[in-house]
BALOBA-1460 file (C-alpha; in Angstrom, 3 decimals):
// residues 375
<rec num="1" residu="m" x="89.759" y="-159.764" z="214.873"/>
<rec num="2" residu="k" x="87.715" y="-160.911" z="211.876"/>
<rec num="3" residu="l" x="84.003" y="-160.142" z="211.883"/>
<rec num="4" residu="f" x="82.851" y="-163.751" z="211.648"/>
<rec num="5" residu="t" x="85.154" y="-164.664" z="214.538"/>
<rec num="6" residu="k" x="83.405" y="-162.001" z="216.635"/>
<rec num="7" residu="i" x="80.046" y="-163.476" z="215.640"/>
<rec num="8" residu="l" x="81.178" y="-166.951" z="216.639"/>
<rec num="9" residu="m" x="82.439" y="-165.672" z="219.988"/>
<rec num="10" residu="g" x="79.171" y="-163.827" z="220.652"/>
<rec num="11" residu="w" x="77.190" y="-166.968" z="219.867"/>
<rec num="12" residu="v" x="79.393" y="-169.124" z="222.087"/>
<rec num="13" residu="l" x="78.991" y="-166.594" z="224.919"/>
<rec num="14" residu="i" x="75.192" y="-166.843" z="224.717"/>
<rec num="15" residu="e" x="75.345" y="-170.634" z="224.799"/>
<rec num="16" residu="v" x="77.775" y="-170.608" z="227.733"/>
<rec num="17" residu="i" x="75.432" y="-168.331" z="229.708"/>
<rec num="18" residu="y" x="72.447" y="-170.618" z="229.067"/>
<rec num="19" residu="f" x="74.206" y="-173.884" z="229.887"/>
<rec num="20" residu="g" x="75.967" y="-172.260" z="232.814"/>
<rec num="21" residu="c" x="72.586" y="-171.319" z="234.283"/>
<rec num="22" residu="a" x="71.342" y="-174.831" z="233.513"/>
<rec num="23" residu="f" x="74.298" y="-176.263" z="235.448"/>
<rec num="24" residu="f" x="73.778" y="-174.159" z="238.565"/>
<rec num="25" residu="f" x="69.968" y="-173.903" z="238.654"/>
<rec num="26" residu="p" x="67.180" y="-176.483" z="238.215"/>
<rec num="27" residu="l" x="65.117" y="-176.263" z="235.038"/>
<rec num="28" residu="r" x="62.877" y="-178.223" z="232.700"/>
<rec num="29" residu="m" x="65.452" y="-179.412" z="230.179"/>
<rec num="30" residu="p" x="64.015" y="-179.209" z="226.646"/>
<rec num="31" residu="p" x="64.573" y="-182.025" z="224.128"/>
<rec num="32" residu="v" x="67.602" y="-182.039" z="221.847"/>
<rec num="33" residu="s" x="65.556" y="-180.518" z="219.024"/>
<rec num="34" residu="g" x="64.564" y="-177.644" z="221.306"/>
<rec num="35" residu="l" x="68.174" y="-176.998" z="222.297"/>
<rec num="36" residu="l" x="69.280" y="-176.985" z="218.648"/>
<rec num="37" residu="n" x="66.444" y="-174.668" z="217.707"/>
<rec num="38" residu="r" x="67.397" y="-172.159" z="220.385"/>
<rec num="39" residu="a" x="71.060" y="-172.369" z="219.460"/>
<rec num="40" residu="i" x="70.292" y="-171.496" z="215.814"/>
<rec num="41" residu="q" x="68.000" y="-168.669" z="216.920"/>
<rec num="42" residu="a" x="70.822" y="-167.308" z="219.111"/>
<rec num="43" residu="l" x="73.150" y="-167.382" z="216.089"/>
<rec num="44" residu="l" x="70.541" y="-165.545" z="214.023"/>
<rec num="45" residu="l" x="70.306" y="-162.951" z="216.795"/>
<rec num="46" residu="v" x="74.053" y="-162.310" z="216.643"/>
<rec num="47" residu="f" x="74.019" y="-162.073" z="212.836"/>
<rec num="48" residu="s" x="71.016" y="-159.703" z="212.935"/>
<rec num="49" residu="i" x="72.780" y="-157.367" z="215.366"/>
<rec num="50" residu="w" x="75.925" y="-157.223" z="213.237"/>
<rec num="51" residu="i" x="73.997" y="-156.642" z="210.008"/>
<rec num="52" residu="w" x="72.077" y="-153.875" z="211.771"/>
<rec num="53" residu="k" x="75.363" y="-152.278" z="212.850"/>
<rec num="54" residu="k" x="77.152" y="-152.642" z="209.494"/>
<rec num="55" residu="d" x="74.360" y="-152.013" z="206.964"/>
<rec num="56" residu="p" x="74.985" y="-148.757" z="205.018"/>
<rec num="57" residu="n" x="71.309" y="-148.570" z="203.966"/>
<rec num="58" residu="k" x="69.223" y="-146.887" z="206.682"/>
<rec num="59" residu="s" x="65.993" y="-148.642" z="205.663"/>
<rec num="60" residu="n" x="67.622" y="-152.045" z="205.781"/>
<rec num="61" residu="k" x="69.244" y="-151.233" z="209.120"/>
<rec num="62" residu="f" x="65.759" y="-150.990" z="210.627"/>
<rec num="63" residu="i" x="64.709" y="-154.231" z="208.932"/>
<rec num="64" residu="f" x="67.514" y="-156.065" z="210.712"/>
<rec num="65" residu="l" x="66.872" y="-154.177" z="213.928"/>
<rec num="66" residu="n" x="63.437" y="-155.798" z="213.781"/>
<rec num="67" residu="f" x="65.036" y="-159.177" z="213.152"/>
<rec num="68" residu="s" x="67.249" y="-158.583" z="216.205"/>
<rec num="69" residu="l" x="64.172" y="-157.892" z="218.331"/>
<rec num="70" residu="l" x="62.434" y="-160.954" z="216.880"/>
<rec num="71" residu="f" x="65.240" y="-163.383" z="217.687"/>
<rec num="72" residu="l" x="65.763" y="-161.691" z="221.047"/>
<rec num="73" residu="s" x="62.086" y="-162.410" z="221.816"/>
<rec num="74" residu="y" x="62.747" y="-166.105" z="221.204"/>
<rec num="75" residu="s" x="65.173" y="-166.001" z="224.144"/>
<rec num="76" residu="w" x="62.042" y="-165.745" z="226.313"/>
<rec num="77" residu="f" x="61.740" y="-169.516" z="225.989"/>
<rec num="78" residu="c" x="65.267" y="-169.977" z="227.341"/>
<rec num="79" residu="v" x="64.160" y="-168.110" z="230.458"/>
<rec num="80" residu="q" x="60.882" y="-170.029" z="230.417"/>
<rec num="81" residu="d" x="62.787" y="-173.268" z="231.038"/>
<rec num="82" residu="f" x="63.525" y="-171.952" z="234.532"/>
<rec num="83" residu="v" x="60.060" y="-170.522" z="235.250"/>
<rec num="84" residu="g" x="58.112" y="-172.655" z="237.695"/>
<rec num="85" residu="v" x="61.263" y="-174.488" z="238.741"/>
<rec num="86" residu="t" x="63.774" y="-171.814" z="239.749"/>
<rec num="87" residu="i" x="61.793" y="-168.635" z="239.014"/>
<rec num="88" residu="f" x="58.270" y="-168.116" z="240.437"/>
<rec num="89" residu="h" x="58.209" y="-171.712" z="241.628"/>
<rec num="90" residu="d" x="55.601" y="-170.851" z="244.294"/>
<rec num="91" residu="w" x="52.880" y="-170.196" z="241.683"/>
<rec num="92" residu="k" x="51.707" y="-173.344" z="239.936"/>
<rec num="93" residu="y" x="50.541" y="-171.461" z="236.835"/>
<rec num="94" residu="s" x="53.769" y="-169.513" z="236.318"/>
<rec num="95" residu="a" x="55.161" y="-171.799" z="233.595"/>
<rec num="96" residu="h" x="51.817" y="-171.782" z="231.770"/>
<rec num="97" residu="v" x="51.507" y="-167.991" z="231.819"/>
<rec num="98" residu="s" x="55.137" y="-167.565" z="230.777"/>
<rec num="99" residu="f" x="54.624" y="-169.891" z="227.807"/>
<rec num="100" residu="v" x="51.431" y="-168.169" z="226.641"/>
<rec num="101" residu="y" x="52.914" y="-164.677" z="226.831"/>
<rec num="102" residu="g" x="56.087" y="-165.938" z="225.157"/>
<rec num="103" residu="v" x="54.027" y="-167.123" z="222.186"/>
<rec num="104" residu="v" x="52.205" y="-163.781" z="221.990"/>
<rec num="105" residu="l" x="55.495" y="-161.864" z="222.239"/>
<rec num="106" residu="c" x="57.100" y="-163.846" z="219.404"/>
<rec num="107" residu="s" x="53.989" y="-163.431" z="217.233"/>
<rec num="108" residu="m" x="54.076" y="-159.687" z="217.856"/>
<rec num="109" residu="f" x="57.703" y="-159.261" z="216.756"/>
<rec num="110" residu="s" x="57.224" y="-161.667" z="213.832"/>
<rec num="111" residu="s" x="54.345" y="-159.493" z="212.657"/>
<rec num="112" residu="l" x="56.332" y="-156.287" z="213.087"/>
<rec num="113" residu="t" x="59.296" y="-157.730" z="211.165"/>
<rec num="114" residu="i" x="57.303" y="-159.033" z="208.204"/>
<rec num="115" residu="v" x="54.858" y="-156.134" z="207.934"/>
<rec num="116" residu="h" x="57.666" y="-153.567" z="208.138"/>
<rec num="117" residu="i" x="59.539" y="-155.217" z="205.262"/>
<rec num="118" residu="v" x="56.395" y="-155.056" z="203.129"/>
<rec num="119" residu="i" x="55.657" y="-151.434" z="204.055"/>
<rec num="120" residu="d" x="59.283" y="-150.456" z="203.429"/>
<rec num="121" residu="s" x="59.198" y="-152.061" z="199.991"/>
<rec num="122" residu="m" x="55.859" y="-150.570" z="198.908"/>
<rec num="123" residu="f" x="56.152" y="-147.082" z="200.421"/>
<rec num="124" residu="r" x="59.777" y="-146.087" z="200.092"/>
<rec num="125" residu="h" x="58.858" y="-142.399" z="200.006"/>
<rec num="126" residu="l" x="57.588" y="-142.497" z="203.587"/>
<rec num="127" residu="r" x="59.784" y="-141.557" z="206.509"/>
<rec num="128" residu="t" x="60.969" y="-144.268" z="208.880"/>
<rec num="129" residu="i" x="58.669" y="-143.107" z="211.662"/>
<rec num="130" residu="q" x="55.686" y="-143.305" z="209.293"/>
<rec num="131" residu="k" x="56.625" y="-146.822" z="208.206"/>
<rec num="132" residu="y" x="56.880" y="-147.881" z="211.833"/>
<rec num="133" residu="a" x="53.573" y="-146.234" z="212.671"/>
<rec num="134" residu="i" x="51.828" y="-148.300" z="209.981"/>
<rec num="135" residu="s" x="53.693" y="-151.500" z="210.890"/>
<rec num="136" residu="i" x="53.014" y="-151.142" z="214.601"/>
<rec num="137" residu="g" x="49.372" y="-150.269" z="213.936"/>
<rec num="138" residu="v" x="48.874" y="-153.385" z="211.800"/>
<rec num="139" residu="t" x="50.681" y="-155.521" z="214.384"/>
<rec num="140" residu="i" x="48.619" y="-154.214" z="217.297"/>
<rec num="141" residu="f" x="45.408" y="-154.767" z="215.344"/>
<rec num="142" residu="f" x="46.107" y="-158.436" z="214.624"/>
<rec num="143" residu="i" x="47.575" y="-159.167" z="218.062"/>
<rec num="144" residu="c" x="44.465" y="-157.720" z="219.707"/>
<rec num="145" residu="l" x="42.199" y="-159.458" z="217.197"/>
<rec num="146" residu="y" x="43.581" y="-162.947" z="217.791"/>
<rec num="147" residu="y" x="45.127" y="-162.848" z="221.259"/>
<rec num="148" residu="h" x="42.820" y="-160.482" z="223.158"/>
<rec num="149" residu="p" x="41.447" y="-163.289" z="225.424"/>
<rec num="150" residu="f" x="45.006" y="-164.090" z="226.553"/>
<rec num="151" residu="l" x="45.810" y="-160.411" z="227.090"/>
<rec num="152" residu="r" x="42.708" y="-159.968" z="229.263"/>
<rec num="153" residu="d" x="43.193" y="-163.144" z="231.251"/>
<rec num="154" residu="p" x="46.556" y="-164.958" z="231.429"/>
<rec num="155" residu="l" x="44.671" y="-168.107" z="232.531"/>
<rec num="156" residu="y" x="42.139" y="-167.886" z="229.717"/>
<rec num="157" residu="l" x="42.946" y="-171.405" z="228.476"/>
<rec num="158" residu="y" x="41.667" y="-172.797" z="231.780"/>
<rec num="159" residu="s" x="38.348" y="-170.985" z="231.344"/>
<rec num="160" residu="t" x="37.392" y="-172.231" z="227.864"/>
<rec num="161" residu="e" x="34.244" y="-174.285" z="227.432"/>
<rec num="162" residu="d" x="36.236" y="-177.368" z="226.467"/>
<rec num="163" residu="i" x="38.275" y="-177.312" z="229.679"/>
<rec num="164" residu="k" x="35.307" y="-176.431" z="231.900"/>
<rec num="165" residu="q" x="33.292" y="-179.335" z="230.476"/>
<rec num="166" residu="w" x="36.328" y="-181.626" z="230.714"/>
<rec num="167" residu="k" x="36.692" y="-180.749" z="234.406"/>
<rec num="168" residu="t" x="33.025" y="-181.582" z="235.014"/>
<rec num="169" residu="l" x="33.288" y="-184.866" z="233.158"/>
<rec num="170" residu="s" x="36.582" y="-185.799" z="234.838"/>
<rec num="171" residu="a" x="35.270" y="-184.995" z="238.326"/>
<rec num="172" residu="q" x="32.041" y="-186.962" z="237.958"/>
<rec num="173" residu="a" x="33.408" y="-189.932" z="236.065"/>
<rec num="174" residu="s" x="35.298" y="-192.572" z="238.028"/>
<rec num="175" residu="p" x="38.311" y="-194.367" z="236.504"/>
<rec num="176" residu="q" x="35.938" y="-197.194" z="235.527"/>
<rec num="177" residu="h" x="33.668" y="-194.689" z="233.788"/>
<rec num="178" residu="h" x="36.622" y="-193.397" z="231.791"/>
<rec num="179" residu="l" x="36.658" y="-196.722" z="229.986"/>
<rec num="180" residu="s" x="32.901" y="-196.952" z="229.550"/>
<rec num="181" residu="s" x="30.904" y="-195.741" z="226.568"/>
<rec num="182" residu="a" x="29.797" y="-192.158" z="226.026"/>
<rec num="183" residu="v" x="26.178" y="-193.287" z="226.220"/>
<rec num="184" residu="d" x="26.701" y="-194.649" z="229.739"/>
<rec num="185" residu="l" x="28.390" y="-191.437" z="230.855"/>
<rec num="186" residu="a" x="25.691" y="-189.272" z="229.258"/>
<rec num="187" residu="g" x="23.136" y="-190.931" z="231.500"/>
<rec num="188" residu="k" x="25.097" y="-189.941" z="234.607"/>
<rec num="189" residu="v" x="26.746" y="-186.629" z="233.687"/>
<rec num="190" residu="r" x="25.029" y="-183.454" z="232.454"/>
<rec num="191" residu="l" x="27.445" y="-180.929" z="230.983"/>
<rec num="192" residu="q" x="26.797" y="-177.205" z="230.870"/>
<rec num="193" residu="s" x="27.249" y="-174.571" z="228.225"/>
<rec num="194" residu="w" x="29.825" y="-171.925" z="229.189"/>
<rec num="195" residu="r" x="30.313" y="-168.313" z="228.169"/>
<rec num="196" residu="d" x="33.130" y="-166.045" z="229.384"/>
<rec num="197" residu="g" x="34.043" y="-168.589" z="232.036"/>
<rec num="198" residu="h" x="30.527" y="-168.815" z="233.489"/>
<rec num="199" residu="p" x="27.870" y="-171.548" z="233.063"/>
<rec num="200" residu="v" x="24.764" y="-170.453" z="231.166"/>
<rec num="201" residu="g" x="22.693" y="-173.655" z="231.218"/>
<rec num="202" residu="d" x="22.621" y="-177.425" z="230.828"/>
<rec num="203" residu="l" x="23.102" y="-178.976" z="227.427"/>
<rec num="204" residu="y" x="20.253" y="-180.773" z="225.703"/>
<rec num="205" residu="p" x="20.611" y="-184.588" z="225.806"/>
<rec num="206" residu="d" x="21.758" y="-184.931" z="222.179"/>
<rec num="207" residu="e" x="24.321" y="-182.153" z="222.524"/>
<rec num="208" residu="n" x="25.389" y="-183.540" z="225.894"/>
<rec num="209" residu="l" x="26.127" y="-186.920" z="224.289"/>
<rec num="210" residu="k" x="28.086" y="-185.317" z="221.432"/>
<rec num="211" residu="r" x="30.221" y="-183.319" z="223.839"/>
<rec num="212" residu="i" x="30.950" y="-186.378" z="225.982"/>
<rec num="213" residu="e" x="31.943" y="-188.345" z="222.875"/>
<rec num="214" residu="y" x="34.297" y="-185.502" z="221.954"/>
<rec num="215" residu="l" x="35.805" y="-185.145" z="225.429"/>
<rec num="216" residu="l" x="36.023" y="-188.839" z="226.382"/>
<rec num="217" residu="p" x="39.493" y="-189.458" z="224.800"/>
<rec num="218" residu="y" x="40.909" y="-186.523" z="226.752"/>
<rec num="219" residu="l" x="40.169" y="-188.254" z="230.073"/>
<rec num="220" residu="e" x="43.046" y="-190.649" z="229.548"/>
<rec num="221" residu="g" x="46.481" y="-189.792" z="230.916"/>
<rec num="222" residu="d" x="47.760" y="-186.320" z="230.057"/>
<rec num="223" residu="n" x="45.639" y="-185.950" z="226.926"/>
<rec num="224" residu="w" x="43.884" y="-182.984" z="228.549"/>
<rec num="225" residu="r" x="47.019" y="-180.927" z="227.945"/>
<rec num="226" residu="a" x="46.461" y="-181.151" z="224.190"/>
<rec num="227" residu="l" x="42.880" y="-179.963" z="224.726"/>
<rec num="228" residu="l" x="44.125" y="-177.084" z="226.872"/>
<rec num="229" residu="q" x="46.517" y="-175.701" z="224.232"/>
<rec num="230" residu="k" x="44.166" y="-175.933" z="221.249"/>
<rec num="231" residu="p" x="42.781" y="-172.361" z="221.327"/>
<rec num="232" residu="l" x="46.296" y="-170.899" z="221.475"/>
<rec num="233" residu="y" x="47.482" y="-172.942" z="218.503"/>
<rec num="234" residu="v" x="44.379" y="-172.051" z="216.487"/>
<rec num="235" residu="m" x="45.245" y="-168.368" z="216.995"/>
<rec num="236" residu="n" x="48.825" y="-169.113" z="215.928"/>
<rec num="237" residu="i" x="47.469" y="-170.588" z="212.695"/>
<rec num="238" residu="y" x="45.508" y="-167.392" z="212.018"/>
<rec num="239" residu="m" x="48.574" y="-165.245" z="212.707"/>
<rec num="240" residu="n" x="50.735" y="-167.276" z="210.332"/>
<rec num="241" residu="i" x="48.076" y="-167.022" z="207.634"/>
<rec num="242" residu="m" x="48.319" y="-163.257" z="208.063"/>
<rec num="243" residu="f" x="52.106" y="-163.477" z="207.728"/>
<rec num="244" residu="i" x="51.754" y="-165.445" z="204.486"/>
<rec num="245" residu="v" x="49.304" y="-162.893" z="203.058"/>
<rec num="246" residu="f" x="51.769" y="-160.063" z="203.691"/>
<rec num="247" residu="i" x="54.720" y="-162.039" z="202.309"/>
<rec num="248" residu="l" x="52.754" y="-162.834" z="199.138"/>
<rec num="249" residu="l" x="51.881" y="-159.133" z="198.918"/>
<rec num="250" residu="f" x="55.620" y="-158.422" z="199.072"/>
<rec num="251" residu="f" x="56.399" y="-160.810" z="196.213"/>
<rec num="252" residu="g" x="53.429" y="-159.601" z="194.187"/>
<rec num="253" residu="y" x="54.680" y="-156.035" z="194.450"/>
<rec num="254" residu="q" x="58.217" y="-157.152" z="193.626"/>
<rec num="255" residu="y" x="56.972" y="-158.946" z="190.519"/>
<rec num="256" residu="k" x="54.802" y="-156.040" z="189.381"/>
<rec num="257" residu="k" x="57.024" y="-153.053" z="190.177"/>
<rec num="258" residu="d" x="60.422" y="-154.676" z="190.789"/>
<rec num="259" residu="p" x="61.799" y="-151.933" z="193.046"/>
<rec num="260" residu="p" x="65.525" y="-152.202" z="193.802"/>
<rec num="261" residu="q" x="65.846" y="-154.225" z="196.980"/>
<rec num="262" residu="g" x="68.659" y="-154.910" z="199.399"/>
<rec num="263" residu="a" x="70.680" y="-158.006" z="198.587"/>
<rec num="264" residu="y" x="69.171" y="-161.285" z="199.809"/>
<rec num="265" residu="i" x="66.078" y="-159.643" z="201.314"/>
<rec num="266" residu="d" x="63.855" y="-161.509" z="198.855"/>
<rec num="267" residu="k" x="65.534" y="-164.832" z="199.707"/>
<rec num="268" residu="i" x="65.008" y="-164.191" z="203.402"/>
<rec num="269" residu="m" x="61.339" y="-163.375" z="202.774"/>
<rec num="270" residu="f" x="60.947" y="-166.607" z="200.821"/>
<rec num="271" residu="l" x="62.344" y="-168.562" z="203.754"/>
<rec num="272" residu="l" x="59.928" y="-166.745" z="206.076"/>
<rec num="273" residu="l" x="57.167" y="-167.862" z="203.713"/>
<rec num="274" residu="l" x="58.324" y="-171.469" z="204.099"/>
<rec num="275" residu="f" x="58.673" y="-170.984" z="207.840"/>
<rec num="276" residu="s" x="55.107" y="-169.689" z="208.260"/>
<rec num="277" residu="s" x="53.713" y="-172.395" z="205.975"/>
<rec num="278" residu="m" x="55.402" y="-175.102" z="208.029"/>
<rec num="279" residu="e" x="54.196" y="-173.493" z="211.245"/>
<rec num="280" residu="i" x="50.613" y="-173.736" z="209.997"/>
<rec num="281" residu="l" x="51.069" y="-177.429" z="209.214"/>
<rec num="282" residu="h" x="52.636" y="-178.033" z="212.633"/>
<rec num="283" residu="y" x="49.919" y="-176.204" z="214.535"/>
<rec num="284" residu="w" x="47.199" y="-177.898" z="212.513"/>
<rec num="285" residu="g" x="48.688" y="-181.256" z="213.455"/>
<rec num="286" residu="f" x="48.732" y="-180.214" z="217.111"/>
<rec num="287" residu="v" x="45.102" y="-179.081" z="216.971"/>
<rec num="288" residu="r" x="43.971" y="-182.359" z="215.412"/>
<rec num="289" residu="t" x="45.945" y="-184.525" z="217.854"/>
<rec num="290" residu="i" x="44.220" y="-186.088" z="220.868"/>
<rec num="291" residu="e" x="46.975" y="-188.146" z="222.478"/>
<rec num="292" residu="y" x="49.408" y="-185.972" z="224.427"/>
<rec num="293" residu="n" x="52.372" y="-188.294" z="223.783"/>
<rec num="294" residu="l" x="51.796" y="-188.059" z="220.035"/>
<rec num="295" residu="w" x="51.320" y="-184.311" z="220.434"/>
<rec num="296" residu="s" x="54.749" y="-184.048" z="222.075"/>
<rec num="297" residu="e" x="56.330" y="-186.157" z="219.332"/>
<rec num="298" residu="l" x="54.830" y="-183.897" z="216.654"/>
<rec num="299" residu="i" x="56.350" y="-180.871" z="218.373"/>
<rec num="300" residu="d" x="59.729" y="-182.612" z="218.440"/>
<rec num="301" residu="v" x="59.591" y="-183.532" z="214.740"/>
<rec num="302" residu="g" x="58.331" y="-180.073" z="213.831"/>
<rec num="303" residu="q" x="61.336" y="-178.553" z="215.584"/>
<rec num="304" residu="y" x="63.723" y="-180.270" z="213.167"/>
<rec num="305" residu="i" x="61.861" y="-178.873" z="210.144"/>
<rec num="306" residu="t" x="62.040" y="-175.436" z="211.715"/>
<rec num="307" residu="i" x="65.762" y="-175.916" z="212.376"/>
<rec num="308" residu="a" x="66.391" y="-176.733" z="208.697"/>
<rec num="309" residu="i" x="64.730" y="-173.484" z="207.603"/>
<rec num="310" residu="e" x="66.577" y="-171.506" z="210.271"/>
<rec num="311" residu="i" x="69.906" y="-172.911" z="209.093"/>
<rec num="312" residu="l" x="69.112" y="-171.580" z="205.625"/>
<rec num="313" residu="l" x="68.294" y="-168.228" z="207.220"/>
<rec num="314" residu="v" x="71.730" y="-168.265" z="208.878"/>
<rec num="315" residu="f" x="73.276" y="-168.941" z="205.468"/>
<rec num="316" residu="f" x="71.564" y="-165.955" z="203.822"/>
<rec num="317" residu="f" x="72.163" y="-163.695" z="206.803"/>
<rec num="318" residu="a" x="75.862" y="-164.563" z="206.494"/>
<rec num="319" residu="l" x="75.803" y="-163.827" z="202.753"/>
<rec num="320" residu="r" x="74.046" y="-160.529" z="203.446"/>
<rec num="321" residu="l" x="76.647" y="-159.532" z="206.027"/>
<rec num="322" residu="k" x="79.513" y="-160.537" z="203.755"/>
<rec num="323" residu="f" x="78.007" y="-158.553" z="200.876"/>
<rec num="324" residu="i" x="77.368" y="-155.292" z="202.751"/>
<rec num="325" residu="t" x="80.869" y="-155.316" z="204.235"/>
<rec num="326" residu="s" x="82.443" y="-155.636" z="200.774"/>
<rec num="327" residu="v" x="83.327" y="-152.612" z="198.627"/>
<rec num="328" residu="q" x="80.887" y="-153.692" z="195.919"/>
<rec num="329" residu="g" x="78.080" y="-154.301" z="198.386"/>
<rec num="330" residu="e" x="78.592" y="-151.056" z="200.278"/>
<rec num="331" residu="f" x="78.475" y="-149.107" z="197.011"/>
<rec num="332" residu="y" x="75.330" y="-150.924" z="195.830"/>
<rec num="333" residu="e" x="73.459" y="-150.462" z="199.108"/>
<rec num="334" residu="t" x="74.448" y="-146.791" z="199.275"/>
<rec num="335" residu="e" x="73.261" y="-146.191" z="195.716"/>
<rec num="336" residu="l" x="69.895" y="-147.727" z="196.605"/>
<rec num="337" residu="v" x="69.398" y="-144.765" z="198.908"/>
<rec num="338" residu="a" x="70.927" y="-142.028" z="196.759"/>
<rec num="339" residu="n" x="69.798" y="-143.072" z="193.242"/>
<rec num="340" residu="p" x="67.357" y="-145.981" z="193.444"/>
<rec num="341" residu="q" x="65.960" y="-145.432" z="189.948"/>
<rec num="342" residu="q" x="69.435" y="-145.590" z="188.425"/>
<rec num="343" residu="v" x="70.377" y="-148.885" z="190.042"/>
<rec num="344" residu="s" x="69.829" y="-152.197" z="188.316"/>
<rec num="345" residu="r" x="68.555" y="-154.948" z="190.536"/>
<rec num="346" residu="w" x="71.519" y="-156.838" z="191.965"/>
<rec num="347" residu="r" x="71.420" y="-160.525" z="191.061"/>
<rec num="348" residu="d" x="73.202" y="-163.218" z="193.014"/>
<rec num="349" residu="w" x="74.204" y="-166.716" z="191.938"/>
<rec num="350" residu="i" x="70.829" y="-168.096" z="192.989"/>
<rec num="351" residu="d" x="69.002" y="-165.665" z="190.680"/>
<rec num="352" residu="n" x="71.312" y="-166.593" z="187.814"/>
<rec num="353" residu="l" x="70.811" y="-170.299" z="188.497"/>
<rec num="354" residu="i" x="67.010" y="-169.941" z="188.393"/>
<rec num="355" residu="l" x="67.105" y="-167.812" z="185.253"/>
<rec num="356" residu="s" x="69.404" y="-170.218" z="183.416"/>
<rec num="357" residu="h" x="67.257" y="-173.266" z="184.182"/>
<rec num="358" residu="f" x="63.688" y="-171.947" z="184.076"/>
<rec num="359" residu="f" x="63.713" y="-168.840" z="181.855"/>
<rec num="360" residu="n" x="65.210" y="-167.538" z="178.662"/>
<rec num="361" residu="y" x="68.323" y="-166.063" z="180.221"/>
<rec num="362" residu="k" x="69.013" y="-163.620" z="177.360"/>
<rec num="363" residu="k" x="65.733" y="-161.791" z="177.884"/>
<rec num="364" residu="f" x="66.556" y="-160.848" z="181.451"/>
<rec num="365" residu="h" x="69.086" y="-158.117" z="181.889"/>
<rec num="366" residu="g" x="69.342" y="-155.350" z="184.443"/>
<rec num="367" residu="r" x="66.575" y="-155.804" z="186.948"/>
<rec num="368" residu="l" x="65.147" y="-159.245" z="187.500"/>
<rec num="369" residu="f" x="61.733" y="-159.673" z="185.762"/>
<rec num="370" residu="q" x="62.103" y="-156.320" z="184.044"/>
<rec num="371" residu="d" x="60.112" y="-156.146" z="180.802"/>
<rec num="372" residu="p" x="62.729" y="-155.958" z="178.036"/>
<rec num="373" residu="q" x="60.262" y="-153.911" z="175.912"/>
<rec num="374" residu="g" x="59.911" y="-151.339" z="178.673"/>
<rec num="375" residu="n" x="56.152" y="-151.943" z="179.034"/>
């Protein structure tokens, strides 16, 4: 049986399991964009596992082991569709907690994947366990730095000052007051300042009015849900900024030192750069949105942009797998381990296309961006 047929069958099996569960058990059915996104992520999972199994380069095997763990972590959201409906349906916060921890889990494995690629590129002399020690240490540091409130309290989002003040305003304002001016409400409602989920004192009149003006739009419909998720999405923005910094560090080191790298790794890192950049734009749009319906539409549109990038990732994962299972690719990847200084950087058709259109092609031979004068 051909390798790509096995991959297709593995992918189909995953989809059959998900839709089979959806047929027999109640769930919150995601939108079409969400289903497509998860289907592509499942395909990336299957490709990652096969690349991990077939890769002759030990260092790159661990890179794609990390990718396998990353795309496996995304399957959390497939399970999350059933949480609160079929699973843990007796606890009203179960779906919320599952979603929050799913986001943290995916951020953790995204960090491990990206940081490990950078560490592997910059410190090739280190042993695998040392590379993982650094990567895991960096990952734990940033996860604890940004997500520590969620790790301490799974219901942290319900204890933020915004939500506490919104609850006070919503409880004391009648439906007629919802439509009245902030000045009218400020004369009837006194909000409190909150710290660590506890009130610490009433706001001064001017600050009270400003907070009511800020919170007033969230009293309508389900707009409070957008307010609830804001702190989580702000932390996601910070995490993706960290990802971009490490990816740029990877490309900076590649440009400066040009170490021999596994085929298509740089293309995959570039797509991860696009992915993180788009994630920041998406989350920023969510943070700035007040209306929950618009917030949901932004998520739906953002999914399609993510899907486009993930399809490109599938393309390069497929090229990577095809390359390492060829005689030429197996020899190249093996030589990277045995004689890295004697191996010219392997260039694919994309490299040649860029060089022919944007650079003087004759100057570039051997390794990409190698100084022809040897300086």
